[in-house]
N, C-alpha and C positions, 0 to 999 in steps of 0.2 A: 504493500500500500504506500502511495506517495502523497505528498502535500498537494491538495487539490488546487489547481490554478484558477478554476472558475469561481471558487468560493473564498479565495484568499483575501485577507484583510490586512491593512498596514498594522505594524506592531503586533502581529499575531503571536500568540504563545501556544506551543503544542502542549498537550497533556504530558505530565512528567513521565508517565509510562511509555509514551511514544519514543522518548529519547533512548530507552533501553530495549525497544522492539526492533529487531534486525530488519523487519519489513520496511521501516522508515529510513533505513540507512542506504547510502549510495555505494554499491559494491562494483565500482568501475575497475575492470581488470588491470589497466596500466597503473592506476593509483595503488591498488591492493598489492600488486607485485613489487612496486618500489618500497612501500612500507614494510612488506614482509621481508624483503631483502635487507633493509636497514635493521630490522629486529633480529633476524637470523644471524647476520654478521656480528652485531654487537654482543648478543648473548653467547655465541660460540667463542668469541674472544674473551668475554667475561669468565666463562667456565674455565677456560685454559688458565687465565690469570689466577683465579681462585684455587685451582689445582696446584699452582706454583706458590701458593700462600703469600701473596703480595701484601696482605694486610687488610685491615677493616676499611681503610680510606676508599678503596675501590668500590666497596659496597655502598658507601655514601654517595659516591659519584654516580653509581648505577641508579640510585634512587632519583637523583636529579634528572638523569637521562630518561627515566620512565615517565616522570612528570611532563617533560618536554614532548615525548612521544605520544602521551595521552592527549596533549593539546593538538598535535598533528592529526590524530584520529578524529578529534572533535571538529577540526576545521575542514578536513578533506573527505571524511567518510560518514559522519553523523548527519542527522537532518539539517544541521547548520549549513551544509553545502548547498542543498536545494533552496533553503530559505534565503540564502544569500543571493540567489538568482531572482528571487521574487521581490525582496525588500532591501532597500538601501541600508536600513538600520542593521539588519542581520548580516549584510555583507561586511559592514564595518566591524561587527563582533568577530566575524570569521577572520578578517585581516589582523585584528588584535591577537587572536589565538596563534596565528602564524608568526606574528612579531615576537611574542613572548615564549613561543616554543623554542626559538633560536638560542637564547642564552641558557635555557635549561638543558638543551641537548649539548651545548658546548661545555657546560659545567660537568657533564658526564665523560669528557675527554673522548669523543666518538672515534677519532682517527687512531688515537693511541690504543684504544681497546679493540676496535674492529680489525686492526691489522693482525691481531693474534688469531683471527679466524682463518687466516690464509695458511697454506703450507709454508715450509721453511723457505723455499725458493721465492715465493711471493712476498714473504716478509722482508727478505733481503733486498728485493727489487724496490719495495716501497721505502725502505730505510735509505737506499741510495738516492732515491728521488727527493726524499724529505730531509736528507742530511744538510748541513749548513751550506755546502757547495752544490747541492742538488738543484735541478731545474725547478722542481715542485716547491722546494723551500724558498727559493728566490722569488718565484711568482707570488707565493702566499705571503711572504714578508712585505712585498710591495703592495699587494692588495689590502693588507690589514694595517697599513700605516694609518694612524688616526685621521689625517686629512682626507685620504682616499676613501677610507671606510665610511666616514661621515657623509661625504658627497654621494657615495653609492647608496647609502640608506635614504638620503633625502630624494635623490633622483628616482629611485624605485618606488617611492611613496607618491610623489607629486605627479609623475608622468602618467600613471595609471588612473589618476583622478581627473585628468583632462576630459571634459564631458564627451566630445565625439569619440575618443578612444574608449572611454568607459562604456558608452552605449554599444560600441562594437564588441566589446568583451562579452556583454550579456547575450549576444546573438550568435557567437561563434565559440564552440566548446574548446577548440584548440587554442584560441586566443585567450580564453579564460584560464586554461592550464598554463599557458606561457606567463600570464600575469602572476599566477600563484608561484611559479618557479622563480621568476625574477624578483618578486617581492620577498620571498623567503631567502633567496641568496643575498639580497640587499640587507635583510635583517641579520643574517649570519655575519656578513662583513662588518656591519655596524657594531655588533656585540662582541666580535672576536677580540679587538684590542682591549676591551674591558675585562673579559673573562680570562683571556690568555691561555686558551686550550692548546696543548701540544699539537704540532711542533712550534707554534707561535707563542712567544713569551709575552708577558704584559708589556704594553708599549708606552706606558706613562711613567715619567720620572717621579711623579708625586700624586698623592690622592687628590690634591687640588686640581691638577690637570685632568684627571679622570672625571672629577665632579663637573668641571666646565664642559667637558665633552658630552656628558649626559644631559646637562642643562641645554646645550645647543640642540641636541637631538630632540629632546622633549619640547622645546620651544617651537621648532619648525612644524612638528606634527600638531601642536596646539593651534598654531596660526592657520594651518589648513582646515582643522576642525572648526575653528571660529568662522572662517570664510564660508564654509558649507552651512553652518548653523544660521548665519545671519543673511545669507543670500536671499534677495527678495522674491525670487521666482524659482521654478523647478529647474535644476541643473541637469538632471539625467532623465531624458525624455523616454528612454526605453521602458521605464516603469509605468508610463502612461498606458501601455498596452494592457497591463494587469489591473491597474487602478485608475479609473477614469475621473474620480472626484479630486479636484485640485487641492482642497483642504486636507484630505487624508494623505495625499502624496507629499504635501509640504510638511505635515506632521511627521511623517516617516523620515523625511530628509533632515528635519531639525533634530529628531532623536538620534539619527545616525551621526550627525555632526557633533552632537553632545558626547556621544560615545568616543569619538576621535579626540574631541577638544579636552575632555576631562580625564578619561581613563588613561590614555597614553602618557601625557605629561605628569599626571599624578603619580603613577608608578615610577617613572624615570626620575621625577623630582625627589621622591622618597629615597631612592637609591643614591642620588647625588648628595642629599643631605647626610645620609648615613656615611658615605665615603668621605665627605668633607669633615664630618664630626670625628672620624677616626684620625684624619690628618691633624685636626686641632688638638686632639688628645695626645698625639705623639709629640707635637710641638710643645705642649704644656709640660709633658714629662721631661723633655730634654732641656728646656730653657727655664722652667720654673721649679719643678720638683727637684731636679738633680742639683742645681746650685744651692738650694736651701739645705738639702741633705748633706752636702759637702761642708756647709758652713757650720 
């Protein structure tokens, strides 16, 4: 059973049970195969590492990876995927799920763990590619420079919200898939300098720099959300096919804009404040507490 297009309403909420009913989920073979491949490679590598008794820390990292993978399932397989094609507000929730799946997956050290799912020859090849002088490591180090990663995250967000392109996405499944791929890759690049998942190390010399980076990222997404929220007319006309009443469509657009405007910057802002607070605490310990203790 699918979400009915003929009876769809803006800001619709499915019954709670529908979210756990496989009949409402979208089991598209390419998506399922990619997600299954991700899970299989990660858990095969995890089992091998646990067999080598690498310590409890890898279990904690696996927990973060599982949370990120759950968000991917929510965004790409759950009823949220079809609701995103019907309503702008749900589409923005879907984008947020993809955005915040990225740092959680990176916190699980996906490359470092998944490489252990390969046979020895495959592991050696990957290690050569990702060694300091390897081609893969050089490309990844350039792509995850904070300036490059920030621009990639901004471009992947703003470009797909350009109204003519956004409307085209809703009518072409392959373009919709391309949107999700580039959006998710942009999110990975944006978060990678912050998380510092191997083989990339943390790219900031101080927590203050990391906090500024997070603030810039949260600010630009908040600006986009505010533009959508306060735009005086319908931005995305493809939804007019499903909902003919202008007031309902505007309500859906405003709600989606608020999701972007408030949810994204709020989470990133909390992370930035926490990061800056840690930096302030360290400075206080070095410059205030230590001199007094020596006196």
